[in-house]
N, C-alpha and C positions, 0 to 999 in steps of 0.2 A: 308673684310677678306685679310690679308697682310703677307708678310714675309720681315721685316725690322729689324734693330738692336734692337729697342725696343719691337717689337712684339714677339720676340722669348719668352720673358718672359711670354706671355699669351697663348702661344699654350697649354700648359698643366703645371699645378703647380707642380705636383709630379709625377714622372717618375718611381719609383720603382716598379717593379712587376705590371705594368699597360699596358693595351692594347692601343698602339698608332697607330694602324692600320688606314688606309683610311676608311675602312668599319665602324670602331668604331667612328671615328671623323666625318663621313658623318652622321650617326646616332645622335651623340651628337649636331651636328649643328641644327637639328630639334628640339630638347629637348630644347635648348636655345631660338630658335625663338618662339615656342609654349609658353614656359614660360614668356619670355620677352614682346611678343606682342598680346598673346592671340588671335592668327591668325592662322587658319588651312587652309586659302586660299592661294593664289599664291603670290609669292614674287619676286622682282628684287634682284639680288645678284652680287656684284663686288668683285673679287678675284684676287690676285696677286701672282704669284710664287706659293709656297706651298699652300697658301690661295685659290688659283684657283683649285688646284687639290682636296682640300677638298670640294669646291663648286661642282665640277664635281661628286664627291662620293656623296654628299647630293642629287644631282639630279638623280643619280642612285638609292639611298636609298628609295626615295620618288617620283616616276616619276609624272610629270604633276604639281608639286608645284611650279618650278621655271617658271617665266614669261620671264623674260630678263636676260640674263647671259653675263657680261662683264669680259673677262679673260686677264689678261696681263702676259706675260713671262711663258705660258704653251704651251708645244710642244707635239706633237703626241708620239715622242720618243727621247732619247738622241742620238746625233751624236757621232762620236768617240772621239772627243775631251771633250765632256761633259761626256762620260763615263770614261775617264782618270781623269778627275776632281773628280767624284763620288768615284772611286777607292782610290784616294789620301786621300779623307776625311775620308773613312773609316779606312784607315791605320793610319792617324793621330790620331783618337780617339780610336784606338786600337779595331777594330772590332773582331779580333781573341784573344783578352786577356780576363782574368777573370776580371768581373767587379770590379773597385776601391771602396773600403769601407772606410768611415771615412776620406774622404778628406775635411778639414775643410776650406781651402782657395783656391777656384777654380781660383780666379784671378791670382794666382801663379802657376797654373797647365800648365806646359810648352806645353803638347799635346793640351790642350783646346785653348791655345794661338796661337799656330800654325795653328789649325783649323780656328780660328776666322780671322786670317791675310789672310789665303788663301781663304775663302769665300768671304771676302770683296773685294779681288783683283779680283775675278771672277764675282762678283755681279754689279760692276761699270765699266764704260769705263775708259780707260787710261786717257782721257782727263778730266774727271770729278774728278778723284782721284788727278790728277796733280794741279787742280784748288783748291782744298780744303786742300791739304798739308798733309804730314807725321803726323804732331802734332795732327790734327783733327782726321785722322784715327785711330791713337792710342787710343783716347778716346773711339771710336766705338769697338775696340778690348776689352777694358776694360768692355764696356757694355756687350758684349756678355759673358764674362767670369763672370761678376757679376750676370747676370740674368739666368744662365743656369749651367748644370753640364755636365761633359763629359759623363757619362752614360745616361743621358737623351737624348743628342743629338744624341748619338750613337744608342739609341733605335729607334728614328725617322728615321735615316738613313736605319737601318737594316729591320724596319718593313714597311716603305712606299716607298722604292727605291730598290725593288728587281727585276724589269725589266721584270716581267712576271706575268701572271694571270689576274683576273677580275679587278684589281684595277690600271692598268696602264691607263695613259691618252688616249691612242689608243682604249684599250677595253671599258673604260668607254664612250668615244664618240660614240661607235657602240651601246650600250645600251641606250643611251641618245636621239637617233635619234627620232624625232617626240615628245618628252616630254616636250621640252624646245621650247617655241614659237620663240624666237630669240636669237642670239648670237653676240657678237662682240669681236674680238681677236686682241691684241694689242702686238708688239714685237719691242725690240730695233734692229737697223741694226747690232750692234756688240754684241748681246747677245751671250755669251759663253755658257750657260747653256740650253737655249731654241732657237735653231737657228731659223731664219725667215723661212727656208725652211720646217722645221719641224712643225712650227706654221701654214703654209699654208697647210701642209698636215693635221693637225688636223681638219682645216676648212673644208677640204674634206670629212673628216670621219664623221664630224658633221652633213653633208648633206646640201641640199638646203633649203633656207627659203623664205620668201615673197621677190619677185623679187626688190622692192624698197629697201630691205635691203642688198640684196645678193651682190651687187657691192661694198658695204661699210663694209663687214663683216671682213675685215682683214686690219689692218694698221700696216705699218712699220715705225717706228719713226727713222730718221736719226741720226746718231753720238751718239746714246745711248747704253748702255749695257743692262744688265738684269733689272736694277733698274729704268725702265722708270718712275713710279710715283715720285721719287725722283730727278732724273736728268733733267726731262722735266715736272716739276710740274704743271705749268699752261697749257700747251698743254694737259697733261693727264687728268686734272681736266675737262677741256673744253670737252674733248671727251667723258668722262663719263657722264657729264650733258646732253650734247646733245643727246647721245644714250638713255638715260633713260626718256628724255622727248620728 
């Protein structure tokens, strides 16, 4: 489960008049698992960013069904800088506007393009973006706009990033205590959306686990932003494999 340029396409195919809350997505997760794998037993789940929050919602939805949980870029709460980012994204997408109808060409939607540029700049570290260059990033912006609508992304932000209630990471962590056998948290040292301090706090809220795992339950990857799975692919992949095996 992930949040990437391409994966936005698969969060939900149609957003109009649909429930995209974490409660709904956590429930849908189990519908997919049960249909695809015909398995009502325990599973191991790897989640990145928004996908990690959906994984936590799934753990709350059906306790004791997730055995091992590997989360990257998920914090207990947003710090003040991350809150500024969130407010800016809502403004860019017109959170206070009436829904746009009949927009045929989202790739030319200036609000959506501004959002795409902003979220990419917040997701990756400065060093990584400098290494890939502006031309490459431009194609990612095109991808975000091609596979999404302004109203759809606005619905996700408004319904899943309220900051209060049962479905915040901090609240879900409290409900998950004891229902997940083990967990591993990963965060980039330069993550602007999920600060290392808040990821460590999430580990505290999730509670203690087996002593052999507790010392290694949280890993900070140096010189990476939010998108650790893309900036440090090999390291992240090896970390996931080692944890799950």
